[in-house]
N, C-alpha and C positions, 0 to 999 in steps of 0.2 A: 370471233365473238367479241363484242365490246365489253369493257370492264363492267359497265353499269347493267348489263343484261345477265350477268352470271350469278349463280348460287354456289357458294364456296364451301368445300368440305376439307378440313385439315386432316391429312393422313399421317404425317409424322413430324416431330419437332425434336431436335437435339442440338446440344452445344458441343462443338468439336474443337479440339486442340490439334492443329496440323503441325507437321515438322518437315524439314527439307527432304526427307526420303519419300514422302507421299507424292508421287507424280503419276499415279495410274489414272486411266480414263474412267469417267463416270457417265452413266446414262440412266434416266428415270422415265418411266411411263407416265408419271405425273408432272405437273408443273413444279419447278424447283425454285425456291427463293433463298438466296444467300445474303446474310447480313453480317458485316464485319464488326467484331467486338474489340479486339486488341491486336496490336502488331500490324503486319502488312504482308501481303502476298500478291500473286497475280493469277488471274483466271484466263485460261485459254479456251475459247469457244468460237465457233463460226469462222475459224481462220484468223481471229483477232486475239490479241493479248492485252489485257487491261488490269490496272491495279485494283486490289480490293483492300480497303483500309477501314478503320473504325467508322461506323455509321454509314458505310456504303451499302447500297441495296442493289442486288442483281437478280433479275428474273429470267429463268431459262425455260423455254417451252418444252413440252413432252418430246422425248426422243433426241434431245440435243446432247451431243457428245461434248464433255467439258473436262478440263484438267486443272488441278490446283497446283501452283508452283510457289514454293517458299524458299528464299535464299538461305544459304548457310549462315549460321549464327543469328538467324532471325526466327521468329515464330509468328503464328497467326491463329487467333481464336475467332471463331465465327459461329453463327446459328444457321442451322440447315433445316429448311421446311419443305415438305412435299404436300401438295394439295391438288384436288380435282375441282373442275369447274363444270357446272351443269346448267342447262337452260331448258325451258319448256317448249315443246313443239306445238303444232296446231291441235293435237289431240290432248293437250294439257298433261302430257307425260314428260318426265325428266329424261334428258339425254345428255351424255357426257360430251363436252365440247372442248375447244381450245381458244385461248385468248388470241387477239389479232397479232400482237407483237410482244416480244420479250423486252426487257430493259438491258441494253448493252450498248455502250459501256455502262457500268454501275452508276447510279445517281446517289449523291450524298443527302442524308436526312438526319439532322442532329438528334432527333428522338429515337431513331431506329434501334440503336444498340440496347438501350434500356428496355424498350418495349419487347424486343426479341428475347432478351434474357428472362423477363417475367413470364412470357409465354412458354419458353422451354422448361423453366422450373415447375410451372403448374402441370405441364404435360407429363412430367415424370412422377407426379404425386398421385393422389387418389382420383376416383371417378368424377367427383364434383369439381375438383381443381382442373381436371382435363376438360370438362365441359366449359368451365370459365376460360380456359386457354383457347378453346375453339372460338368463343365469342370475342376474346381479345384479338385473336388473329384476324377475324373479319374486320374489326375496328382498325387494325394496322393496315389492312388492304384499303379500307375506305380512305384513311388519311394519306396513303401512298398514291392512290388514284386521284383523290380530290382534296389536296391540302387547303385549309380555309384559315384566313386570318382576318379578324375584325369584320366577319360577315361577308367578305369579298373573296370569291374563288380565285386563287392564285395558281398560275401554271408552274409550280415548283418543279414538277417532274421534267418539264421542258428545260427549265433553267439548269437543273441537275444534269440533264443529258448534254447540254451545251458545255457545261463545266467538264464533264468526263470526256467529251469529244476533244476538248482542248488538251486534256491530259493525254489522250490517245495520240494526238499529233506530237506532243512532247516526247513520246517514247517510240513513235513509229515514223518519224520524219524521214528516215532513210528510204522508206518504201514509196512506191508510186501511189500518191493519194490525190483523189479528185473530190470536188464538191459532191458529186453524185454518190461516191462511195461513202463519204462521211455522213451525208444526209441519210443514206439507207441504214446506217448503223443506229441512228437515233429514231428511225421510224417516221421522219418528217419528209415533206417535199423539199426539193432543192431550194426553192425560193424562200420557203418559210424558215428552213434551217439557216440559210445564209443571212437572212434578215435578223434572226434571233442571235446568231453568233456575233455579228458586227455590233449589235446593240449591247451585248453582254461583255464582249472582249475588247471592243474598240477598233477592231480590224476585221476585215473579211477573212474567211477561212484560209484562202490562198495567201493573203498578205501575212497572216500569222504563221503559216507554214514556212514561208520564205524567211521570216524573221528568226524562227527557231533553227532553220538550216544554217543561216549565216552565223548565228551565235555559236552553234556547235562546230562549225567549220573553223572559226577563229580559235576555239578551245583546242581542237584537234591539231591544227597547224602549230600552235604554241608549244605543245608538249611532245611533238614528234618531228621527224625529218621527211615526211612524205611530200610528194609533189602536189602541185595545185590540182592536177588531173585526178590524182588519188583522193585528195580531200573532197573535191567536187563530187566524185562518184560515191564516196562514203556517206555523204549527207543528202544524197538524192538527186544531184544534178548530173546530167549526162554530158554536158558541154562545159569545159573548163573556162572558156571565154565568156559564156553567159554567166557562169558562176562569178567570175571576177567582176563583171559589170554590176551584178546584184550586190556583191560584197562592198564595192566602192560606194554604191548608192546608199547602202545602209550605214556604213561607218565613216564615209568621207575620204577614205584612203584605200589604195589597193591592198590585197591580202599580204603581199610580201613586205610592204612598208609597215603594215599593222603588226606583223610578227616581230620585225626588228625593233619597233617602238616598244612593244610590251616586254620584250626580253631585257630591255634596259631599265625596267622599273626598279625603283629603290624602296618605295613604300609598299612592302609586301605584307599582306595579312594571311596568316595561316590559321585555318579553322578546322584542323585535324591534327591531333597530337603526334601521330607518327610522322607526318609531313613536316612538322616543326623540327623534329629531330633530324630529318634529312637536310633541312636548310642549315642547321647548326653544323652538320658534318661538312657542308659545302663552304663553311666559313661565313655564312650569312645569318645575322640575327634578324628575325622578322620584325617589322615595324609594329605589328599588332598580332595577337595570337590568343588561343585558348590557353589558360595557365592553370595547371592542376598538378600539385606535387605527386599525386598518385600515378601519373603517366609520364614516364621518361624523364629526361634531364630538364631541370628548371633553373639551373644555376646561371644560364646565360640569358634569362628572360626577366631580369630584375627591372629593366627600364622600358619594357615594351608596353603597349596599350593592351590591357586585358579585355578580351571579348567574351569572358565567361569561363567556367570551369570545365563543363562537359559538353554543353550545347551552346552554339553561338548566339549572342544577344544582338538582334538585328539593329536596334537603335545605336548600340555602341559601334557596330560595324559601319553604319552610315556616318556617324560622327567622326570616325577615324579617317574617312575619305582615303582609302588605300588606292594605289595605282594598279595593283594586281592581287587577286585572291587565289590561294591554293586551298582546294577543298576536296572532300569525298564526293561521290555521286549524290544527287539529290535524295534518292531513296534510302541512303544510309544514315540520314539524320532523323531524330525523333519527330521533328516537325518539317516534313518534306516541302510543305507549301511555303514556309519561310526560306528554306534553302533555295527554292526556285527564284528568290529575289536576288541572289548573289550576283548573277551576270548583269542585273540592272543597276547594281551599286558600283561595280568595277569589272574589267575584263577578268575572266575566271579560268584558271587551269584546273580542270576536274580530273583527279587521279582515281581510277576505279579501285574498289576495295580488293577485288580478286587480282591475282597475279603475284609474281615474286617481288620481294622487297627491293631487289636490285633493279627491276624494271621501274618500280615507283621512283627510286632514287634518280635514275637517269631521266625519267620524264620531267621531274621537277628541275633537275639540272639544266635541261634544255630550255625550260620555261624561264629560267633566271640567268641564262647565258653562262652557265658554269659546267658544261658537259665535260670539258677536259679535266677539270678538277675532280669531278665524279669518277671518271675513268681511272685517274691516278689513285684515288682513294680505294676503289674496288680492287685495283691491281695489288695494292699493299695489303688489303684484307685477304686476298687469295694466297699471297705469299705466306702471310702469318698462319692462315688456316692449314696450309700444306705442311708447314714446319711443325705445328702443334699436333696435327693429325698423325704424323709419323711417330712422334714421341709418345703420344697417348696410346696408340695402337700397339706399340712395342711393349708397353707396360701391361695393358689389360687384355689385349688380343680380341677375341670374339665374345667376351663375356657381355651379358645383357646389361644395358645402362638405361636409366629412366630419370626424368625430372618431374617432380610433382609439387603441387601446392596443397598444404594441409588446410582443410576447410571444415570446421565444426565436426570433427570425428571421422571425416572421409578424406580421400586423397584425389585431387584432380591431376591426372597424368596427361602430359602434353604430347600431342602427336607430331605430324610432319611439318606443321606450321608453327610460327612463333618460336618458343624456346626449343622445341624439338628439331627445328630445321638446323640449328647449330650442331646438335649432337649427331643427328642421323644423316645430314647432307654435308655439312662442312667438315665435321670430324669423322664422318662415315663409321660411326659406332653401331653396334648391333642393338636392336630394340626388342622388347618382349613381343611374343606372338600376338598378344591381345592389342597391340598398338599398330599392327601392320596396316590396317585400313582406317585408322583414326587420323583425320586431318587436323582438327583443332585440339580437342581434349575429351577426356572421358572421366566421370566421377566414379570412384570405386570405394567400397568399404574396406576395412583392414583385412577381412577374410579374403576378399577378391584380390586385394593387392598381393597377398601371400601366394596366390595361385599363379601370379605372373612370373615367378622365378627370376627375380631381379637380382643381379650380382652387385651393382653399384647404383645407389639412389641419391640424387641431388634433391634436397628437400627445402622448400620455402615454408616458413612458419609465420612469423610476425615481426614487425618492426619494433614491438614493445618487449623489453627484456623480461618483464614479469609474465607476460603472456607466453613467451617462449619457454620459460621455466615451467609454467603450468602444463604446457603441451608435452614437454619432455617427461614429466612425471606421469601424465595420463598415458602416454604411449608405453612407457616402461612397465606399466601394470597390465598391459593387454597381452594375452596369449598369442593372438594372431600377429601382433607386431614382433614378438620374440621369435616367431616361426619364420619371419621373412629372412630369406637367404642373405640379403645385404646386411641385415642387423647381426646375424650370426657370424658373418665374416668381418664385421667392423668396417663396412663400406657405406656408411651413411654420412652425407655431407650437408649439414644444415647451415644455410646462409641467410636466415632471417627474412627480410622483406623482398618481394619479387618485383616491385614497381620499377626499379632501375633497369631490369633485365627483360621484362615480359612484353614490352612494346615491339611490334613487328616492324623494326626499322634499323637503319645502319648503325647508329651509335649503340643501341641496346644489344645488337648482335655482336658487335665488336667487344663490348664489355663482357657479355656472357661467354663468348669464345675464350677469352683470356681467363676468366674466373673458373669456368668449368674445367678447363684443361689443368689449371693450377691445382684444383681439388682432386681430380682423378689421378694426378701425378704424385699427390702427397702420400705419406706412408700410413696415415691413420684417419679415422673419421674426424670431422670437424663439426 
């Protein structure tokens, strides 16, 4: 059924906060419309995986199986609509039908989030508000099917589909992709899709796919020791010689020469706080970097070009003209579209957020030609960890140890990553039962903290002396705090601000390994 032939009835409207644990399959007998509000996630449907971000609109046809995926430490808020479509038959009676095609990948529409939230709010209110929401929903569909600007009908839906098809290539370049498959996802003919893609992107779909593969192959070769054949296979090429020819055609030099050249770069821009710390541990001061006293060491960054505090400023990065960029993955930045520009500014070493900090350290070391220094540093760290582990375990045995950040009346206990990895992996200390399956952290009330049966607690409070004093007084007056086993035994170790220790990186872990061992070996609370 064509969109213009349908009569639409809104069945349900709700605003949803998704979390990383929600990975179950969904299926509706109605048409389903998803509209991103905040955060980011991915939707898996029809065998494809595509990003869902603020103002993205995704239509799934009845009976479609789909799954929502949200990365750890991220969140996604979206509006979820279900609706039926009816049409008149020859006898002028209504019959339930189905639209010709869904929207997949999602299309971006700047007004979508605000309109969707308004509809959801009204749907949850009174009967008149619900009626108004039904009308607003039909208006939303009208604008979605037929956006109009200055009286001229614009094919924004097609433009959005091309944009999302480009994004799909960015994230699925490793797979076998053809013009036919990509066109089918957008609901266009191959010729129409290819023509619109080249007009909007500046390259044909296959030219763009090859460019993305070459870019990612250079990144992969830079941070690892894999062979050309492995690199070719990982980015979607079956023939390493064909890959080498394509690589040279795109960059002007063979892949092996490219890697040697980039690893000798001296003007390095770090746009991820943890990776700046890794560079400093390798004896390298970045040429340009994010600079924020709240994240890791900044003492060695006095003379670097500042690229911002928390998020990179693209203009500053362009003006810095770095030879090599060290970054997170594109999706780990608040503005992924801007992060997509990094490889166009300079060759980029992309270090994934997931994984062990040691892996990150060695990836960066390879990219800057300092792998031997990294291995020596890690060897020294392991020797130190083993020596301190023996001493600390001799003193406290299997007693439960935890590290927490005090936050406005609650306690954020750290799990197996970040601060916890030092206590539970490097020092091999025992953790409370409640932290067994916690990777990053969990926020607990004082009463919940008491239930954890903690024998030794390392506590971060504040860098401000007056605030620390106020926190101490507040805790001392609370019954739940007094009932905590670590308090009763005098095993509370308060060390003020956590910023020097909490970054998931080499220097921060070395510092916390030494400091936590010193505290646990002491004879009294601090």
